[in-house]
C-alpha positions in Angstrom: -7.2 -40.2 -50.6 -6.8 -43.9 -51.3 -9.7 -46.4 -51.3 -9.3 -49.6 -49.4 -11.8 -52.4 -50.2 -12.1 -55.3 -47.9 -12.4 -58.7 -49.6 -13.1 -62.2 -48.3 -11.4 -64.3 -51.1 -9.4 -64.2 -54.3 -12.4 -63.7 -56.6 -13.4 -60.6 -54.6 -9.8 -59.4 -54.7 -9.9 -59.6 -58.5 -13.2 -57.7 -58.7 -11.8 -55.0 -56.4 -8.7 -54.7 -58.5 -10.7 -54.4 -61.7 -12.7 -51.6 -60.2 -9.6 -49.6 -59.3 -9.3 -50.1 -55.5 -6.0 -48.7 -54.2 -5.6 -51.2 -51.3 -6.9 -54.8 -51.1 -7.8 -55.7 -47.5 -8.3 -59.3 -46.5 -11.2 -59.6 -44.1 -13.9 -62.1 -43.3 -17.1 -60.0 -42.8 -18.9 -62.8 -40.9 -16.2 -62.4 -38.2 -17.0 -58.8 -37.5 -15.1 -55.6 -38.1 -11.7 -57.3 -37.7 -12.6 -60.8 -38.8 -9.6 -62.6 -40.1 -9.6 -64.8 -43.2 -7.7 -68.1 -43.0 -4.0 -68.1 -43.9 -4.7 -70.2 -47.0 -7.3 -67.7 -48.2 -4.9 -64.9 -47.5 -2.3 -66.7 -49.7 -4.8 -66.9 -52.5 -5.7 -63.2 -52.2 -2.0 -62.2 -52.3 -1.5 -64.5 -55.4 -4.5 -62.9 -57.1 -3.3 -59.4 -56.5 0.2 -60.4 -57.7 1.9 -57.3 -56.4 -0.4 -54.8 -58.2 -1.6 -53.3 -55.0 -0.7 -53.4 -51.3 -2.5 -56.2 -49.4 -3.5 -55.7 -45.8 -5.1 -58.1 -43.3 -7.6 -57.6 -40.5 -6.5 -59.8 -37.5 -8.7 -58.8 -34.6 -6.7 -59.6 -31.5 -3.4 -59.9 -33.4 -3.3 -63.7 -33.5 -1.1 -65.0 -36.4 0.5 -61.6 -37.2 3.8 -63.2 -37.9 2.4 -65.7 -40.4 0.4 -63.1 -42.2 3.4 -60.7 -42.3 5.6 -63.5 -43.8 2.9 -64.2 -46.3 2.9 -60.7 -47.8 0.8 -58.4 -45.7 1.9 -54.8 -46.1 0.0 -53.9 -43.0 -2.0 -55.8 -40.4 -5.0 -54.2 -38.5 -5.4 -55.1 -34.9 -7.5 -53.8 -32.0 -5.9 -51.8 -29.2 -5.8 -54.7 -26.8 -3.7 -56.8 -29.2 -1.4 -54.0 -30.4 1.7 -54.6 -28.3 1.8 -58.3 -29.0 1.2 -57.6 -32.7 4.1 -55.2 -32.9 6.4 -57.8 -31.5 5.5 -60.3 -34.1 5.0 -58.1 -37.2 8.5 -58.4 -38.7 8.5 -56.3 -41.8 4.7 -55.6 -41.9 3.4 -52.3 -40.5 0.8 -52.4 -37.8 -2.3 -50.3 -37.8 -4.1 -49.8 -34.5 -7.9 -49.8 -34.7 -9.9 -47.4 -32.6 -13.6 -48.4 -32.7 -15.7 -45.2 -32.3 -18.5 -47.2 -30.7 -16.8 -50.0 -28.8 -13.8 -48.0 -27.6 -15.8 -44.8 -26.9 -14.9 -44.9 -23.2 -11.2 -44.6 -24.2 -10.3 -41.0 -25.0 -9.1 -40.8 -28.6 -6.0 -38.8 -27.6 -5.0 -41.6 -25.2 -5.6 -44.3 -27.8 -3.5 -42.3 -30.3 -0.7 -41.8 -27.8 -0.7 -45.6 -27.0 -0.5 -46.4 -30.7 2.2 -43.9 -31.5 4.3 -44.7 -28.4 4.2 -48.5 -29.1 5.3 -48.1 -32.8 2.1 -48.4 -34.9 2.4 -46.9 -38.4 -1.2 -45.9 -38.7 -4.5 -45.6 -37.0 -7.9 -46.8 -38.3 -11.0 -45.2 -36.9 -13.8 -47.7 -37.5 -17.0 -49.0 -36.0 -17.3 -52.5 -34.3 -21.1 -52.8 -34.8 -21.7 -53.0 -38.6 -25.5 -53.0 -38.0 -25.2 -49.7 -36.2 -25.4 -46.1 -37.5 -21.9 -45.9 -39.1 -18.9 -43.7 -38.5 -20.4 -40.4 -39.9 -23.5 -40.8 -37.8 -21.4 -41.3 -34.6 -18.8 -38.5 -35.2 -19.1 -35.2 -36.9 -16.8 -34.3 -39.8 -15.2 -31.7 -37.6 -14.4 -34.3 -35.0 -12.9 -36.6 -37.6 -10.9 -33.7 -39.1 -9.5 -33.0 -35.6 -8.6 -36.7 -35.3 -6.8 -36.6 -38.7 -4.8 -33.6 -37.6 -3.8 -35.2 -34.3 -2.7 -38.4 -36.0 -0.7 -36.6 -38.7 1.0 -34.5 -36.0 2.3 -37.8 -34.5 3.7 -38.9 -37.8 1.1 -41.7 -38.5 -1.3 -42.1 -41.3 -5.0 -42.4 -40.7 -7.8 -44.4 -42.3 -11.5 -43.9 -41.7 -14.1 -46.7 -42.1 -17.4 -47.9 -40.6 -20.4 -48.4 -42.8 -19.3 -45.7 -45.2 -21.5 -45.1 -48.2 -20.4 -43.8 -51.6 -21.9 -40.4 -50.7 -19.8 -40.4 -47.5 -16.5 -40.5 -49.4 -16.2 -36.9 -50.4 -16.9 -36.0 -46.8 -14.1 -38.3 -45.6 -11.8 -36.8 -48.2 -12.4 -33.3 -46.9 -11.3 -34.4 -43.4 -7.9 -35.0 -44.8 -7.9 -38.7 -44.1 -5.3 -40.8 -46.0 -7.5 -43.8 -46.6 -11.2 -44.6 -46.7 -12.2 -48.2 -46.1 -15.3 -49.8 -47.4 -16.9 -53.2 -47.6 -20.7 -53.1 -47.8 -20.7 -50.1 -50.3 -18.6 -52.2 -52.6 -20.9 -55.2 -52.6 -23.8 -56.1 -54.9 -26.1 -56.0 -51.9 -25.2 -56.2 -48.2 -21.7 -56.5 -46.8 -22.2 -60.3 -46.7 -22.6 -60.4 -50.5 -19.9 -60.4 -53.1 -17.7 -57.4 -54.2 -19.0 -55.7 -57.4 -16.4 -54.2 -59.8 -19.1 -51.7 -60.9 -19.7 -50.6 -57.3 -15.9 -50.3 -56.7 -15.6 -48.1 -59.8 -18.3 -45.8 -58.6 -16.6 -45.6 -55.2 -13.3 -44.7 -56.7 -14.9 -41.9 -58.6 -16.6 -40.6 -55.5 -13.4 -40.9 -53.4 -11.6 -38.6 -55.8 -14.2 -35.9 -55.8 -14.0 -32.7 -53.7 -17.6 -31.6 -53.9 -17.8 -27.9 -53.0 -20.3 -27.1 -50.3 -21.0 -30.7 -49.4 -21.2 -31.2 -45.6 -18.9 -28.3 -44.8 -16.8 -29.1 -41.8 -18.3 -27.3 -38.8 -16.1 -25.4 -36.4 -18.0 -27.2 -33.6 -16.5 -30.6 -32.8 -18.0 -33.0 -30.3 
């Protein structure tokens, strides 16, 4: 499982790289779960990473996908409503559809996955829109998430899980079979609005690689 760390500027990108993050994700946390950084900030992040890791970008409704793709985004993350338009503008960048477990809860997951796969998304991110809320693992059981992972893989897509994940959540996420775990707040020196800490990222990388026996065993009961 790879660790994605969301950063808001080039300095944070350097800190995440130094800590061992596998993917650098450009995101402005003040803009919410899919808040976009400015294009100039994205250029600075790409320059700081210098090809050492893939760089992705959160783009909310998909506005500006073409420009971010042309500027080096390996993938762009967009909400379901903006997916079709994003795919038309993405050029060589892959598009990741975002299913918010809280905000999109009235949309059946299976339907969201079918929409994403049919329209050509490369991956699906299961996240939360409300970063002050309970977090993904308090909304969905590990068994439910494992079922989501299996369904996404069966459609030939990769899957990322995020949403107020703590370091202690990462072994659980790994056990679901997810390809990527995404973090922001857990990688900061304080709250998600503070700066990325290299030490925190190092700790998260270690936890993401662990397969702790007996920790939150996946129940056979999925909700």
